[in-house]
SEFIVO-649551 format. One record per atom (N, C-alpha, C, O): x, y, z; atom name. Coordinates in nm, 2 decimals, decimal comma, always signed. Layout:
<nodes>
<node px="X" py="Y" pz="Z" name="CA"/>
...
</nodes>
This chain:
<nodes>
<node px="+2,83" py="+0,00" pz="-1,33" name="N"/>
<node px="+2,81" py="+0,08" pz="-1,21" name="CA"/>
<node px="+2,68" py="+0,09" pz="-1,19" name="C"/>
<node px="+2,61" py="+0,14" pz="-1,27" name="O"/>
<node px="+2,64" py="+0,04" pz="-1,02" name="N"/>
<node px="+2,53" py="+0,07" pz="-0,98" name="CA"/>
<node px="+2,45" py="+0,17" pz="-0,93" name="C"/>
<node px="+2,52" py="+0,22" pz="-0,85" name="O"/>
<node px="+2,34" py="+0,22" pz="-0,94" name="N"/>
<node px="+2,26" py="+0,34" pz="-0,86" name="CA"/>
<node px="+2,20" py="+0,31" pz="-0,76" name="C"/>
<node px="+2,15" py="+0,20" pz="-0,75" name="O"/>
<node px="+2,19" py="+0,43" pz="-0,64" name="N"/>
<node px="+2,16" py="+0,38" pz="-0,56" name="CA"/>
<node px="+2,04" py="+0,51" pz="-0,51" name="C"/>
<node px="+2,07" py="+0,63" pz="-0,52" name="O"/>
<node px="+1,91" py="+0,46" pz="-0,45" name="N"/>
<node px="+1,84" py="+0,55" pz="-0,48" name="CA"/>
<node px="+1,83" py="+0,62" pz="-0,31" name="C"/>
<node px="+1,84" py="+0,54" pz="-0,22" name="O"/>
<node px="+1,80" py="+0,80" pz="-0,27" name="N"/>
<node px="+1,79" py="+0,83" pz="-0,16" name="CA"/>
<node px="+1,62" py="+0,87" pz="-0,12" name="C"/>
<node px="+1,59" py="+0,96" pz="-0,20" name="O"/>
<node px="+1,51" py="+0,84" pz="-0,05" name="N"/>
<node px="+1,42" py="+0,88" pz="-0,02" name="CA"/>
<node px="+1,42" py="+1,00" pz="+0,06" name="C"/>
<node px="+1,43" py="+0,98" pz="+0,19" name="O"/>
<node px="+1,42" py="+1,10" pz="+0,03" name="N"/>
<node px="+1,42" py="+1,21" pz="+0,14" name="CA"/>
<node px="+1,27" py="+1,27" pz="+0,17" name="C"/>
<node px="+1,21" py="+1,32" pz="+0,07" name="O"/>
<node px="+1,21" py="+1,27" pz="+0,28" name="N"/>
<node px="+1,11" py="+1,37" pz="+0,30" name="CA"/>
<node px="+1,12" py="+1,52" pz="+0,34" name="C"/>
<node px="+1,20" py="+1,56" pz="+0,42" name="O"/>
<node px="+1,03" py="+1,60" pz="+0,29" name="N"/>
<node px="+1,04" py="+1,72" pz="+0,31" name="CA"/>
<node px="+0,90" py="+1,71" pz="+0,36" name="C"/>
<node px="+0,81" py="+1,64" pz="+0,32" name="O"/>
<node px="+0,90" py="+1,83" pz="+0,48" name="N"/>
<node px="+0,74" py="+1,88" pz="+0,46" name="CA"/>
<node px="+0,69" py="+1,99" pz="+0,37" name="C"/>
<node px="+0,75" py="+2,09" pz="+0,32" name="O"/>
<node px="+0,53" py="+1,94" pz="+0,37" name="N"/>
<node px="+0,50" py="+2,04" pz="+0,24" name="CA"/>
<node px="+0,45" py="+2,17" pz="+0,32" name="C"/>
<node px="+0,42" py="+2,27" pz="+0,26" name="O"/>
<node px="+0,45" py="+2,16" pz="+0,46" name="N"/>
<node px="+0,40" py="+2,29" pz="+0,58" name="CA"/>
<node px="+0,48" py="+2,38" pz="+0,56" name="C"/>
<node px="+0,45" py="+2,49" pz="+0,52" name="O"/>
<node px="+0,62" py="+2,34" pz="+0,60" name="N"/>
<node px="+0,73" py="+2,41" pz="+0,66" name="CA"/>
<node px="+0,87" py="+2,41" pz="+0,60" name="C"/>
<node px="+0,96" py="+2,49" pz="+0,63" name="O"/>
<node px="+0,86" py="+2,28" pz="+0,49" name="N"/>
<node px="+1,00" py="+2,27" pz="+0,41" name="CA"/>
<node px="+1,08" py="+2,20" pz="+0,49" name="C"/>
<node px="+1,21" py="+2,20" pz="+0,47" name="O"/>
<node px="+1,03" py="+2,13" pz="+0,58" name="N"/>
<node px="+1,17" py="+2,12" pz="+0,70" name="CA"/>
<node px="+1,15" py="+1,94" pz="+0,64" name="C"/>
<node px="+1,05" py="+1,87" pz="+0,59" name="O"/>
<node px="+1,33" py="+1,90" pz="+0,67" name="N"/>
<node px="+1,35" py="+1,75" pz="+0,61" name="CA"/>
<node px="+1,26" py="+1,67" pz="+0,72" name="C"/>
<node px="+1,25" py="+1,75" pz="+0,82" name="O"/>
<node px="+1,19" py="+1,55" pz="+0,74" name="N"/>
<node px="+1,15" py="+1,46" pz="+0,78" name="CA"/>
<node px="+1,24" py="+1,34" pz="+0,78" name="C"/>
<node px="+1,27" py="+1,28" pz="+0,68" name="O"/>
<node px="+1,29" py="+1,31" pz="+0,93" name="N"/>
<node px="+1,35" py="+1,16" pz="+0,96" name="CA"/>
<node px="+1,28" py="+1,10" pz="+0,91" name="C"/>
<node px="+1,16" py="+1,11" pz="+0,91" name="O"/>
<node px="+1,36" py="+1,00" pz="+0,85" name="N"/>
<node px="+1,29" py="+0,84" pz="+0,81" name="CA"/>
<node px="+1,21" py="+0,80" pz="+0,88" name="C"/>
<node px="+1,24" py="+0,78" pz="+1,00" name="O"/>
<node px="+1,07" py="+0,77" pz="+0,85" name="N"/>
<node px="+0,99" py="+0,69" pz="+0,97" name="CA"/>
<node px="+0,91" py="+0,77" pz="+1,09" name="C"/>
<node px="+0,87" py="+0,73" pz="+1,20" name="O"/>
<node px="+0,91" py="+0,91" pz="+1,03" name="N"/>
<node px="+0,81" py="+1,05" pz="+1,14" name="CA"/>
<node px="+0,76" py="+1,07" pz="+1,00" name="C"/>
<node px="+0,66" py="+1,14" pz="+1,02" name="O"/>
<node px="+0,76" py="+1,06" pz="+0,91" name="N"/>
<node px="+0,67" py="+1,14" pz="+0,86" name="CA"/>
<node px="+0,53" py="+1,09" pz="+0,84" name="C"/>
<node px="+0,51" py="+0,97" pz="+0,83" name="O"/>
<node px="+0,47" py="+1,17" pz="+0,84" name="N"/>
<node px="+0,26" py="+1,17" pz="+0,83" name="CA"/>
<node px="+0,25" py="+1,16" pz="+0,71" name="C"/>
<node px="+0,36" py="+1,17" pz="+0,65" name="O"/>
<node px="+0,14" py="+1,13" pz="+0,62" name="N"/>
<node px="+0,10" py="+1,17" pz="+0,50" name="CA"/>
<node px="-0,06" py="+1,17" pz="+0,50" name="C"/>
<node px="-0,14" py="+1,08" pz="+0,51" name="O"/>
<node px="-0,09" py="+1,29" pz="+0,48" name="N"/>
<node px="-0,24" py="+1,32" pz="+0,51" name="CA"/>
<node px="-0,28" py="+1,36" pz="+0,35" name="C"/>
<node px="-0,22" py="+1,45" pz="+0,28" name="O"/>
<node px="-0,39" py="+1,27" pz="+0,31" name="N"/>
<node px="-0,47" py="+1,28" pz="+0,18" name="CA"/>
<node px="-0,60" py="+1,35" pz="+0,21" name="C"/>
<node px="-0,68" py="+1,32" pz="+0,30" name="O"/>
<node px="-0,60" py="+1,45" pz="+0,14" name="N"/>
<node px="-0,76" py="+1,56" pz="+0,11" name="CA"/>
<node px="-0,79" py="+1,54" pz="-0,01" name="C"/>
<node px="-0,72" py="+1,55" pz="-0,11" name="O"/>
<node px="-0,90" py="+1,50" pz="+0,01" name="N"/>
<node px="-1,04" py="+1,46" pz="-0,19" name="CA"/>
<node px="-1,09" py="+1,59" pz="-0,15" name="C"/>
<node px="-1,12" py="+1,64" pz="-0,04" name="O"/>
<node px="-1,10" py="+1,61" pz="-0,27" name="N"/>
<node px="-1,17" py="+1,78" pz="-0,33" name="CA"/>
<node px="-1,29" py="+1,71" pz="-0,34" name="C"/>
<node px="-1,31" py="+1,58" pz="-0,35" name="O"/>
<node px="-1,38" py="+1,83" pz="-0,35" name="N"/>
<node px="-1,55" py="+1,77" pz="-0,41" name="CA"/>
<node px="-1,53" py="+1,72" pz="-0,56" name="C"/>
<node px="-1,60" py="+1,63" pz="-0,61" name="O"/>
<node px="-1,41" py="+1,79" pz="-0,65" name="N"/>
<node px="-1,41" py="+1,73" pz="-0,75" name="CA"/>
<node px="-1,38" py="+1,60" pz="-0,82" name="C"/>
<node px="-1,38" py="+1,58" pz="-0,95" name="O"/>
<node px="-1,35" py="+1,51" pz="-0,72" name="N"/>
<node px="-1,34" py="+1,44" pz="-0,68" name="CA"/>
<node px="-1,13" py="+1,37" pz="-0,70" name="C"/>
<node px="-1,08" py="+1,26" pz="-0,71" name="O"/>
<node px="-1,07" py="+1,50" pz="-0,69" name="N"/>
<node px="-0,91" py="+1,46" pz="-0,74" name="CA"/>
<node px="-0,84" py="+1,44" pz="-0,57" name="C"/>
<node px="-0,89" py="+1,49" pz="-0,47" name="O"/>
<node px="-0,73" py="+1,38" pz="-0,58" name="N"/>
<node px="-0,71" py="+1,44" pz="-0,43" name="CA"/>
<node px="-0,56" py="+1,46" pz="-0,42" name="C"/>
<node px="-0,47" py="+1,43" pz="-0,50" name="O"/>
<node px="-0,55" py="+1,53" pz="-0,28" name="N"/>
<node px="-0,38" py="+1,61" pz="-0,24" name="CA"/>
<node px="-0,39" py="+1,53" pz="-0,13" name="C"/>
<node px="-0,47" py="+1,50" pz="-0,05" name="O"/>
<node px="-0,19" py="+1,53" pz="-0,16" name="N"/>
<node px="-0,15" py="+1,42" pz="-0,06" name="CA"/>
<node px="-0,05" py="+1,54" pz="-0,04" name="C"/>
<node px="+0,01" py="+1,60" pz="-0,12" name="O"/>
<node px="-0,04" py="+1,54" pz="+0,13" name="N"/>
<node px="+0,08" py="+1,59" pz="+0,16" name="CA"/>
<node px="+0,21" py="+1,52" pz="+0,30" name="C"/>
<node px="+0,18" py="+1,46" pz="+0,41" name="O"/>
<node px="+0,30" py="+1,53" pz="+0,27" name="N"/>
<node px="+0,37" py="+1,51" pz="+0,36" name="CA"/>
<node px="+0,40" py="+1,63" pz="+0,51" name="C"/>
<node px="+0,45" py="+1,74" pz="+0,51" name="O"/>
<node px="+0,36" py="+1,53" pz="+0,62" name="N"/>
<node px="+0,39" py="+1,67" pz="+0,72" name="CA"/>
<node px="+0,50" py="+1,58" pz="+0,84" name="C"/>
<node px="+0,52" py="+1,46" pz="+0,85" name="O"/>
<node px="+0,55" py="+1,67" pz="+0,88" name="N"/>
<node px="+0,62" py="+1,63" pz="+1,02" name="CA"/>
<node px="+0,55" py="+1,59" pz="+1,11" name="C"/>
<node px="+0,43" py="+1,63" pz="+1,11" name="O"/>
<node px="+0,59" py="+1,50" pz="+1,22" name="N"/>
<node px="+0,52" py="+1,53" pz="+1,38" name="CA"/>
<node px="+0,51" py="+1,63" pz="+1,41" name="C"/>
<node px="+0,39" py="+1,65" pz="+1,45" name="O"/>
<node px="+0,58" py="+1,73" pz="+1,41" name="N"/>
<node px="+0,56" py="+1,89" pz="+1,49" name="CA"/>
<node px="+0,44" py="+1,93" pz="+1,41" name="C"/>
<node px="+0,34" py="+1,98" pz="+1,47" name="O"/>
<node px="+0,44" py="+1,91" pz="+1,26" name="N"/>
<node px="+0,34" py="+1,96" pz="+1,20" name="CA"/>
<node px="+0,19" py="+1,94" pz="+1,25" name="C"/>
<node px="+0,11" py="+2,03" pz="+1,25" name="O"/>
<node px="+0,16" py="+1,82" pz="+1,29" name="N"/>
<node px="+0,09" py="+1,72" pz="+1,31" name="CA"/>
<node px="+0,01" py="+1,74" pz="+1,43" name="C"/>
<node px="-0,11" py="+1,73" pz="+1,43" name="O"/>
<node px="+0,08" py="+1,78" pz="+1,54" name="N"/>
<node px="+0,08" py="+1,82" pz="+1,64" name="CA"/>
<node px="+0,04" py="+1,95" pz="+1,65" name="C"/>
<node px="-0,06" py="+1,97" pz="+1,72" name="O"/>
<node px="+0,10" py="+2,05" pz="+1,60" name="N"/>
<node px="+0,03" py="+2,21" pz="+1,57" name="CA"/>
<node px="-0,11" py="+2,23" pz="+1,52" name="C"/>
<node px="-0,19" py="+2,31" pz="+1,56" name="O"/>
<node px="-0,11" py="+2,12" pz="+1,41" name="N"/>
<node px="-0,27" py="+2,10" pz="+1,37" name="CA"/>
<node px="-0,39" py="+2,03" pz="+1,43" name="C"/>
<node px="-0,51" py="+2,02" pz="+1,40" name="O"/>
<node px="-0,32" py="+2,00" pz="+1,52" name="N"/>
<node px="-0,42" py="+1,95" pz="+1,66" name="CA"/>
<node px="-0,51" py="+1,81" pz="+1,60" name="C"/>
<node px="-0,61" py="+1,78" pz="+1,65" name="O"/>
<node px="-0,47" py="+1,74" pz="+1,49" name="N"/>
<node px="-0,54" py="+1,64" pz="+1,42" name="CA"/>
<node px="-0,56" py="+1,54" pz="+1,52" name="C"/>
<node px="-0,66" py="+1,47" pz="+1,49" name="O"/>
<node px="-0,50" py="+1,50" pz="+1,63" name="N"/>
<node px="-0,51" py="+1,37" pz="+1,70" name="CA"/>
<node px="-0,68" py="+1,36" pz="+1,72" name="C"/>
<node px="-0,76" py="+1,45" pz="+1,77" name="O"/>
<node px="-0,69" py="+1,23" pz="+1,67" name="N"/>
<node px="-0,83" py="+1,25" pz="+1,71" name="CA"/>
<node px="-0,96" py="+1,24" pz="+1,62" name="C"/>
<node px="-1,06" py="+1,17" pz="+1,63" name="O"/>
<node px="-0,92" py="+1,32" pz="+1,51" name="N"/>
<node px="-1,00" py="+1,40" pz="+1,45" name="CA"/>
<node px="-1,04" py="+1,28" pz="+1,34" name="C"/>
<node px="-0,95" py="+1,20" pz="+1,32" name="O"/>
<node px="-1,15" py="+1,26" pz="+1,26" name="N"/>
<node px="-1,16" py="+1,24" pz="+1,13" name="CA"/>
<node px="-1,16" py="+1,09" pz="+1,15" name="C"/>
<node px="-1,15" py="+1,06" pz="+1,27" name="O"/>
<node px="-1,17" py="+0,99" pz="+1,07" name="N"/>
<node px="-1,19" py="+0,86" pz="+1,08" name="CA"/>
<node px="-1,05" py="+0,79" pz="+1,04" name="C"/>
<node px="-0,98" py="+0,85" pz="+0,95" name="O"/>
<node px="-1,02" py="+0,66" pz="+1,11" name="N"/>
<node px="-0,90" py="+0,58" pz="+1,08" name="CA"/>
<node px="-0,96" py="+0,47" pz="+0,99" name="C"/>
<node px="-1,05" py="+0,39" pz="+1,02" name="O"/>
<node px="-0,89" py="+0,47" pz="+0,88" name="N"/>
<node px="-0,94" py="+0,34" pz="+0,78" name="CA"/>
<node px="-0,87" py="+0,23" pz="+0,83" name="C"/>
<node px="-0,76" py="+0,26" pz="+0,89" name="O"/>
<node px="-0,90" py="+0,12" pz="+0,81" name="N"/>
<node px="-0,84" py="+0,01" pz="+0,83" name="CA"/>
<node px="-0,81" py="-0,03" pz="+0,70" name="C"/>
<node px="-0,87" py="+0,00" pz="+0,60" name="O"/>
<node px="-0,68" py="-0,12" pz="+0,70" name="N"/>
<node px="-0,66" py="-0,20" pz="+0,61" name="CA"/>
<node px="-0,70" py="-0,30" pz="+0,57" name="C"/>
<node px="-0,75" py="-0,37" pz="+0,65" name="O"/>
<node px="-0,70" py="-0,33" pz="+0,42" name="N"/>
<node px="-0,82" py="-0,47" pz="+0,35" name="CA"/>
<node px="-0,75" py="-0,53" pz="+0,30" name="C"/>
<node px="-0,64" py="-0,48" pz="+0,26" name="O"/>
<node px="-0,80" py="-0,65" pz="+0,29" name="N"/>
<node px="-0,70" py="-0,72" pz="+0,15" name="CA"/>
<node px="-0,55" py="-0,80" pz="+0,21" name="C"/>
<node px="-0,48" py="-0,76" pz="+0,31" name="O"/>
<node px="-0,54" py="-0,91" pz="+0,13" name="N"/>
<node px="-0,38" py="-0,94" pz="+0,14" name="CA"/>
<node px="-0,30" py="-0,86" pz="+0,11" name="C"/>
<node px="-0,33" py="-0,77" pz="+0,04" name="O"/>
<node px="-0,15" py="-0,87" pz="+0,18" name="N"/>
<node px="-0,05" py="-0,80" pz="+0,15" name="CA"/>
<node px="-0,01" py="-0,88" pz="+0,01" name="C"/>
<node px="-0,04" py="-1,00" pz="-0,02" name="O"/>
<node px="+0,05" py="-0,79" pz="-0,06" name="N"/>
<node px="+0,07" py="-0,86" pz="-0,22" name="CA"/>
<node px="+0,23" py="-0,95" pz="-0,19" name="C"/>
<node px="+0,33" py="-0,91" pz="-0,14" name="O"/>
<node px="+0,17" py="-1,08" pz="-0,25" name="N"/>
<node px="+0,27" py="-1,18" pz="-0,19" name="CA"/>
<node px="+0,29" py="-1,30" pz="-0,08" name="C"/>
<node px="+0,37" py="-1,39" pz="-0,07" name="O"/>
<node px="+0,20" py="-1,27" pz="-0,02" name="N"/>
<node px="+0,15" py="-1,32" pz="+0,09" name="CA"/>
<node px="+0,10" py="-1,49" pz="+0,07" name="C"/>
<node px="+0,09" py="-1,57" pz="+0,15" name="O"/>
<node px="+0,09" py="-1,49" pz="-0,06" name="N"/>
<node px="+0,08" py="-1,65" pz="-0,06" name="CA"/>
<node px="+0,19" py="-1,70" pz="-0,16" name="C"/>
<node px="+0,19" py="-1,65" pz="-0,27" name="O"/>
<node px="+0,26" py="-1,80" pz="-0,13" name="N"/>
<node px="+0,36" py="-1,79" pz="-0,25" name="CA"/>
<node px="+0,33" py="-1,86" pz="-0,37" name="C"/>
<node px="+0,28" py="-1,97" pz="-0,36" name="O"/>
<node px="+0,36" py="-1,80" pz="-0,48" name="N"/>
<node px="+0,35" py="-1,82" pz="-0,62" name="CA"/>
<node px="+0,40" py="-2,01" pz="-0,64" name="C"/>
<node px="+0,37" py="-2,07" pz="-0,74" name="O"/>
<node px="+0,46" py="-2,05" pz="-0,57" name="N"/>
<node px="+0,49" py="-2,20" pz="-0,55" name="CA"/>
<node px="+0,34" py="-2,32" pz="-0,55" name="C"/>
<node px="+0,31" py="-2,43" pz="-0,60" name="O"/>
<node px="+0,29" py="-2,23" pz="-0,47" name="N"/>
<node px="+0,18" py="-2,28" pz="-0,38" name="CA"/>
<node px="+0,04" py="-2,30" pz="-0,51" name="C"/>
<node px="-0,02" py="-2,40" pz="-0,56" name="O"/>
<node px="+0,05" py="-2,16" pz="-0,51" name="N"/>
<node px="-0,03" py="-2,16" pz="-0,60" name="CA"/>
<node px="-0,08" py="-2,21" pz="-0,76" name="C"/>
<node px="-0,19" py="-2,23" pz="-0,81" name="O"/>
<node px="+0,04" py="-2,21" pz="-0,79" name="N"/>
<node px="+0,11" py="-2,31" pz="-0,93" name="CA"/>
<node px="+0,07" py="-2,43" pz="-0,93" name="C"/>
<node px="+0,00" py="-2,49" pz="-1,01" name="O"/>
<node px="+0,13" py="-2,48" pz="-0,80" name="N"/>
<node px="+0,08" py="-2,64" pz="-0,79" name="CA"/>
<node px="-0,08" py="-2,69" pz="-0,75" name="C"/>
<node px="-0,11" py="-2,80" pz="-0,75" name="O"/>
<node px="-0,17" py="-2,57" pz="-0,72" name="N"/>
<node px="-0,31" py="-2,54" pz="-0,69" name="CA"/>
<node px="-0,36" py="-2,59" pz="-0,85" name="C"/>
<node px="-0,43" py="-2,69" pz="-0,88" name="O"/>
<node px="-0,31" py="-2,47" pz="-0,93" name="N"/>
<node px="-0,36" py="-2,43" pz="-1,04" name="CA"/>
<node px="-0,34" py="-2,58" pz="-1,12" name="C"/>
<node px="-0,44" py="-2,63" pz="-1,15" name="O"/>
<node px="-0,19" py="-2,67" pz="-1,16" name="N"/>
<node px="-0,16" py="-2,76" pz="-1,19" name="CA"/>
<node px="-0,26" py="-2,90" pz="-1,16" name="C"/>
<node px="-0,29" py="-3,00" pz="-1,23" name="O"/>
<node px="-0,30" py="-2,87" pz="-1,03" name="N"/>
<node px="-0,36" py="-3,02" pz="-0,99" name="CA"/>
<node px="-0,51" py="-2,99" pz="-1,04" name="C"/>
<node px="-0,57" py="-3,08" pz="-1,10" name="O"/>
<node px="-0,58" py="-2,88" pz="-1,03" name="N"/>
<node px="-0,72" py="-2,84" pz="-1,09" name="CA"/>
<node px="-0,69" py="-2,90" pz="-1,27" name="C"/>
<node px="-0,75" py="-3,00" pz="-1,31" name="O"/>
<node px="-0,60" py="-2,84" pz="-1,35" name="N"/>
<node px="-0,62" py="-2,89" pz="-1,43" name="CA"/>
<node px="-0,59" py="-3,05" pz="-1,47" name="C"/>
<node px="-0,66" py="-3,10" pz="-1,56" name="O"/>
<node px="-0,54" py="-3,09" pz="-1,43" name="N"/>
<node px="-0,50" py="-3,23" pz="-1,40" name="CA"/>
<node px="-0,65" py="-3,31" pz="-1,40" name="C"/>
<node px="-0,69" py="-3,40" pz="-1,48" name="O"/>
<node px="-0,70" py="-3,26" pz="-1,30" name="N"/>
<node px="-0,84" py="-3,32" pz="-1,28" name="CA"/>
<node px="-0,93" py="-3,34" pz="-1,36" name="C"/>
<node px="-1,00" py="-3,44" pz="-1,39" name="O"/>
<node px="-0,95" py="-3,15" pz="-1,42" name="N"/>
<node px="-1,04" py="-3,14" pz="-1,50" name="CA"/>
<node px="-0,99" py="-3,20" pz="-1,66" name="C"/>
<node px="-1,06" py="-3,18" pz="-1,76" name="O"/>
<node px="-0,89" py="-3,27" pz="-1,67" name="N"/>
<node px="-0,82" py="-3,35" pz="-1,78" name="CA"/>
<node px="-0,85" py="-3,48" pz="-1,80" name="C"/>
<node px="-0,87" py="-3,55" pz="-1,90" name="O"/>
<node px="-0,85" py="-3,51" pz="-1,67" name="N"/>
<node px="-0,89" py="-3,69" pz="-1,63" name="CA"/>
<node px="-1,05" py="-3,66" pz="-1,63" name="C"/>
<node px="-1,09" py="-3,75" pz="-1,71" name="O"/>
<node px="-1,14" py="-3,60" pz="-1,60" name="N"/>
<node px="-1,29" py="-3,62" pz="-1,61" name="CA"/>
<node px="-1,34" py="-3,59" pz="-1,75" name="C"/>
<node px="-1,46" py="-3,62" pz="-1,78" name="O"/>
<node px="-1,27" py="-3,54" pz="-1,82" name="N"/>
<node px="-1,27" py="-3,50" pz="-1,97" name="CA"/>
<node px="-1,22" py="-3,68" pz="-2,04" name="C"/>
<node px="-1,30" py="-3,76" pz="-2,09" name="O"/>
<node px="-1,14" py="-3,69" pz="-2,02" name="N"/>
<node px="-1,09" py="-3,83" pz="-2,06" name="CA"/>
<node px="-1,18" py="-3,94" pz="-2,02" name="C"/>
<node px="-1,22" py="-4,01" pz="-2,11" name="O"/>
<node px="-1,22" py="-3,96" pz="-1,88" name="N"/>
<node px="-1,31" py="-4,03" pz="-1,89" name="CA"/>
<node px="-1,48" py="-4,01" pz="-1,90" name="C"/>
<node px="-1,57" py="-4,09" pz="-1,86" name="O"/>
<node px="-1,50" py="-3,92" pz="-1,94" name="N"/>
<node px="-1,63" py="-3,89" pz="-2,03" name="CA"/>
<node px="-1,63" py="-3,93" pz="-2,16" name="C"/>
<node px="-1,74" py="-3,94" pz="-2,21" name="O"/>
<node px="-1,53" py="-3,95" pz="-2,25" name="N"/>
<node px="-1,50" py="-3,99" pz="-2,35" name="CA"/>
<node px="-1,53" py="-4,14" pz="-2,39" name="C"/>
<node px="-1,51" py="-4,19" pz="-2,50" name="O"/>
</nodes>
């Protein structure tokens, strides 16, 4: 028998249910180094007047799995063969 996981967001401010795709996640870093993450609704976001405040961080790096594993494995095998041939020629 299979299981099904249902993810439902609830606003941490007013405890109202947030529709899928409309949840804002607010991260607050405290002076002691801990981080607090709040889920808030679009209404809460507007009420707090957060639009345009702070700085928007850009996404960095590659997405996981953006290069296929087969391509990576082929490259690795090709390099190891070249290294083994070089060792054989040196002997």
